[in-house]
Every structure is written in C-alpha cells, then in structure tokens.
N, C-alpha and C positions, 0 to 999 in steps of 0.2 A: 030575156035577161032576167036572172033570178037573183035575189038577195034579200037580206033582212031590212025592213024599213028603218030609217034613221030617225030617232026621236029628236024633239026640239032641243033637249039638253045637250045632245051631241053637237048639234049645229052651233049652239051658243059657245060651247067649249072650243070648238074649232075656230070660230071667229076670234075668240080671245087670244088663242095661241098664235094665230096668224097676225094679230095686231101688235104683238109684243115687239118684233123687230122694228116696226114703224114707230112705236112709242120711244124706243131706245134711240133711234136716229134723231127724232125730234128733240129729245133731251140733250143729246150730244151737241147739237148745234144751238141750243138755247142758252140764255144767260144763267140758267139754273144748274148747268152741268158741273161747274166747279164745286158747288154746294153738294150736289149728289155724289160726286167723286169723293169729296172730303168725308161725307157721312159714311160711305162705304169703307173708306180707309179707317175711320174711327172704329166702326164695328169690327172690322177685321183685326185690328190691333188689340181690341179689348176681349177677344175670345179667350177662354180660360187657358188653352194650350198654345196660344200664339207665341212665336219666337221672341217677340218684343219683350216679354216678361223676363226672359233670360238676359237680354241686352241691358235692361235697366235694373238688373238685380244689384244689391249692395255688394261692395267688394272691400278688401283690405289690401293696401299696397304691399308687395313683397319687399324683402330686404334688398334684393337685387335692383328692383325698380327704384327704390328710394336712393340707393347708391348711385344709380344712373342720373337721376334728376339733381342730386346734390354734388355731383362731380367726384364721387368716391369709387367709381368703377375701376377695378384693377386692369392693367394692361394684359392682354392675352399672351400666354406663353407660346402660342402657335404663330410662327412667322414674325415674332417680335424683333425689331431691329432698331431699338433705341427710341428716344423721345420723338413724338410726331409734332408737326406744325399744327397750330390751331386751325380749325375749320373756318373759312372766311365768313365774316359777318356780312354776307351778301345775300339779300333776299330776292328770289325769283318768283314772279307771278306770270301766269299765262292766261290770255283772254283773246276772244275774237278769232278762233280758228274756223268758225262757220260764219258766213256772210249773212247778216240780218236783212240785207237787201233782197236776197232770194229766199231766206228762211227767217221770217219775222220772229219765230219762237226762240231764235238764238239770242235775241236781246242785244242791247248796246251797253257799253261801259257806263254804269249808272252810279247813283248815290251810294249804294251798298259797296260797290267796288272801290269808290273813293275812300270810304271809311276803312276798308281793309288795307289799302296802301298807306293811309294816314296812321294806322296802327303800327305799321313797320317803321314809320318815321318817328312817331312820338313814343310809342310803347316799347318797341324792340330796339330803338336807336340804331337801326341798321346803318352800316357804313356805306353800302351801295344797294340800290334797288333797281332791278331790271324788270321791265314789263315786256314780255314776249307776246307778239300778236301777229295776225294776218290782216284782220279787218277791225278798225277802230273808229272810222269816220261816223259822224252823227250830224245830220241825217245819213243813213246808210248809203253807200255808193257801190255800184257794180265793179268799180275799179279798185283792186287790192292796193294800189299805190296812192289812193286818196289820202289826204293829210289827216293824221290822227288828231291834229290840233283843232279840227272842226268840232271835236267833242268837248263841251265846256268843262267836264270833269278832268279830262286829260290836260287841257290847257291850264287848269288850276294847279295841277300836280307837276307840270313839265320841268320845273326847276329842281325838283327833288328826285327825279327818276331818270333812267336811261331807257329809251324806247328801242326795242330790238325787233325788227321786222323779219318775218319768215314767210316766204312766198307760198302760194297754194301748191306749187310743184314740190317744194321742199317738204311740206306736210304730207302730201300724198305718198311720197317716197318712204315715209315711216311705216306704212301699212305692210303687212306680211305679203300681200300680193296686190297688184293694181286693181283687180276686180273686187277686192274685199269691201264689204259694206259696213265699215266701222262708223260708230258715232264719233263726233269731235272729242268727246270725253276720253275715248280710248286712244286717239292720236295724242291727246294731251298727256295721257299716262306715260307714253313712251318718251315724249319730248322732255318731260320733267326729269325722268331718269337719266336721259342723255346729258341734259344740262348739268346735273349734279355730278355725273361721271366725268365730264370734261372740265368743269369749273369749280365744283364744290360749292358749299353754301347751304342756304335754307330755302326750301320750296314751300310756298303757301298757296292754297286755293284762294279764289277771289271771294270766298265767303268765310275765310279764316282770319282771326284777329289775334295779334300778339300783344301781350300786356306789359311785358318787361324784357330787358335784354336776355338773350340765351347764353350768357357768359360762360356758365359752367358746362353747358352742353358743347359749346364750341371747343372746349379743351379736352373733351372725352378721348380716351385712348382707343375707343372703338371707332370704326370708320363710318358708321351710320347709326343714327338714333331715330327710332320709330316709336309711335305711341299706340297702345292698345285701344281698340274700339270695343266698347261695351263692358259691363261689369263681369260678363262671362269670359272676357278676353278672347272672343271668337275670331279676331283678326288683328292685323297691324295695318292701320289705314295710311294711304299715301297722300292724303289731303294736306298734311304737314310732315316734312321730312328734313332732317339735318344730316349732311354727309360730306366727307372729304372726297376729292376727286380720285379717280382710279380705285374706287371701292370694289373689292372682290365680291361683296354681296350684291351690289348693283349690277355688276357684270353677269353674275349668275342669274339674277332676276330678269335682265334684258333678254338673255338667251331663251327664256321660257316663252317669250313672245314670238319666237321664230315659228312660222307656220300656224300660229294660233288663229282660230276663227272667233274673233271677239263679237261678231254679230249675234252669237247665240248665248252671250253671257253678259252680266253687268259688273259684278265686283270680285270675281274669283281672282283675276290677276292683280287687282289693286288692293285687296284686303286679305283674302284667304290665303293666297299663294305666299305672300311675304311671311305670314305666320308659319306656314309649313316649312319654308326655307330657314326661318330662325330656329325652329326646333331641330333642324338638321345641322345648323352651323351657329350655335348660340354664342360662340366665342367672337363672332364677327359683328354682333348687333348689341346695341345698348337699348333696352326696351323700357318705356315709361309706363307708369300706371295709367289707367283710363282718365283720371282727372288731370294728367299732364297736358294733354291736347284736346281730348275728345269727350269731355264730360261737362255738363249734361249731354246725353246722347240724342239719337234721332227719333226716339219713340214719341208717340202722341203726347203722353204725359210730360215728358221732358221738354218738348217744344213749348207746351203750354206754360210750364214752370218758368221758362226763360222770357216769355212774352206777355204773361198775364199782368194786368194793371195792379200796382201795389198801393195799399193805403199809405198815408203819410208816415205813420209810425214804422211800418214794415220797410218803407223806402229808406228812412233814416237808418234803420238797423243794417240794411244791406249796403248802403253807401259807406257806413263806418267800417263794415267788414271788408269791403273792396279797398278802402284806404289803408286798413291795417295789413292787408295782404299785398300791398304794392301794386294794386290795379286789377286784381283778379278776385273771383268769387271765393276761391279756396286757396289754402296756404301754398300748395305745390302746383297750382295751375299756372302754366306759362302762356297758354293760348286757348282759344275756343273756336271750334269749327261749327258754324251756324246751321249746317245741314239744309241748305237752300232748296234741295230737291223736295224735302218734306215741309219746310216752313215758308216757302216763297208765297204761295197763294194765300195762306192764312195770315201771315204776319209781315214777312220781309218786304214784299212788293208794296206794302202800304206805308213804309217808312219815309219820312221827309225830315229835313233838318229841324223843322219846328216840332215835330212829334218827338224826335230824339231828345230835344232840349226840354220839353215840357211834360211828356208822358213818362211816368216812373214805372219802368219794367226792369227786370234784372239785366236784360240785354242792353237797354238804353243807358242804364247806369254804367255799364262796362265800357261802352263806346263813346259816351258823351264827350269825354275829354279829347277825343280825336278830331272833333269838329273845329275848323278854323272860325274865328270870331265873326267873320263877315259872310260865312256861308248861309244862304237862305235869308239874308237880311235885305229887305226891299230898299 
C-alpha cells in the first residue's frame, strides 16, 4: 500500500472537523442553545445587506392609506350596488389547533393571550368576541373535548367571550390533501379566512393588541382592510384583518390554497400573496400604512425598541404620547402585532402581571390598561 505520510496537523484538523457535529448536538440540547440561536439571529439581521434593513426603513403614508384609516376611501365603481352594511364589530381569535399534550412546544393559552383578548374588550370595545379552538385544557389533555375552563385564563375571560370548538377532523379537512404536513399556523391561515368569509368581522392573532375601536374601518366601502408589513411595504399581513362576509378578495385568496404545498413555505400565502392580489385588484382592498397595524415591525432593533427598559423621564414622555393618541404609540396606530415568533424567547415569555405593572417598556405601557385589577394579586 502506497501513499503520502499524513502529518500531525492534518490529523488535528480532521479531529476538529469531526468534532463539530458533536459540539453542535451538545449545544442544541444545552440550556445555552436559546442564547446561541439568538446571537446567530442578531448577527444575521445586522449584516449590511440583510433584508431586515428594508423592512424597518422609514416610510411616509400614502394618501390612499390615510384615506383608508380615516374612513375617506371612495366606493369602488366596479360592482357597486349601493350602500353596504357595516362590517360586524366581532373579533375572532384562533388558538390551540395543536395539542400541547403531544407537542409541548405548542404551548397553552397563557398570560399574553389573556392580554390580547382583554385588548379586544377594553381597547377595541368589540361587540362580540369568539375564541376558536381545538385544545385549550390546562394542564393539557389528550382529549379534544376536555373542558377549556380548566385553563385559569379562559375561566377568567369566559363571561366576555364565546368559545367555539373545532374538532381535529374539521381542522384536518382544511388541508389541501390528507397527507399534507402543514404546520398548525397554516391551518389557522385558512380557518381565519373562512371565518371572515362566512361571518365577517375582525381577525386578530393571539399576539395582536387593539388599542381603540375600529369604527371607521368597519364602515369602509371596501370589503377587506389589510395592513402593510414593513416600511418597504413588502406584504400585506394576515395577523390582523377586517372584512365583510362574502368578500370577492377572500374568495380569490382561498382558491390559491387549493393544491398548495405549504410544508415548503412560511409566509408566501399569508403575507406576499395578498400583496400580489391587491396589486391585481386594488379596487377590492383598503390598505393601511405600516403603522396602522404592524409597526414597529419584527426586526431585532424594533423588538428591542418595544421591550427595552425606559428611564423615568422617557417613560413619562411615552405614557403622555400614548394618552394623547388614545391608547397607541402613534397617531394613526389602531393595533400592534407583537411578533411572538421573534420576541417570545427574548421578552414575551418572561412577562408576568407584576412585570407589566411595574417595568416601564413601550410594550408594557401599551397593554398595562388591559390588566384587570385583581390579576396577579396574591
């Protein structure tokens, strides 16, 4: 057998390379993994040519967007058939489509969810609130029929909401095919569109917070109101939607899910596609500026802006601004999506009633008024 002799440097390099997968596995299962992942995310977002810079770029609301938010949008001349009934002041939430008994990462209806529902009660002054669910029991149960009132937050809210149960079979039927491996978020994407198409109203994600009534939006002559995501207006996000039932736009949107393989995408159908459809059918949609629903956005800097601790003078300044704006950070802001996918580990998972009451951050100042007086009181 012939060959060149291998030097010690080669052997050391080979050992290092072979040890990398082992080190990564150890990190993944160690308590340090969330910090490592957050560090990587921070570095990725801070790269000079990262897409995040476009998302958080400054913007100026267009006249059409301002007309939409202030109820000045003209009725479309296409298919116009007289005055339309107002959109129902009925807020729909969806939670618990995955069972945390089998999938602990799905989580249970928690304090943040409670605050979101309270925002619809106190801030939006919703006439009706429906919470659509499959699994809400806490502690989690394998039984989809287990009582949702075992969850203390649901029990606290029960007199102000209507609980609407959807069976696992009903949710599975929303997939494009039985064998499709969709995430619960994708099933929720279809369910929310069907609810608005059949009933009309307002859809809110469980990390979305409304600060005042949507009165002018509900009277819009357009059948659907969507908010731009990002200063670059790269999409129209489905985390907050306002729509009449039987919307032609939603019907068209739903058809795009037919045969779609959502296992290979995250936000095309929920953010990018509605923007493409709006460009094709602008007369059907009333679009809001980014600050209407989705500003600050999901980038690292914007998440930190919302959750950094404020000094006493800065806190007083923002509290006065929120009071002047009727409950929001900005004059034309009706709601805020808290981007839990990006903010959960760093900030949202750590929130307690005591922290919301005593720690001054922009987020806490916004939601503090939604707390009931006896929540978190020993």
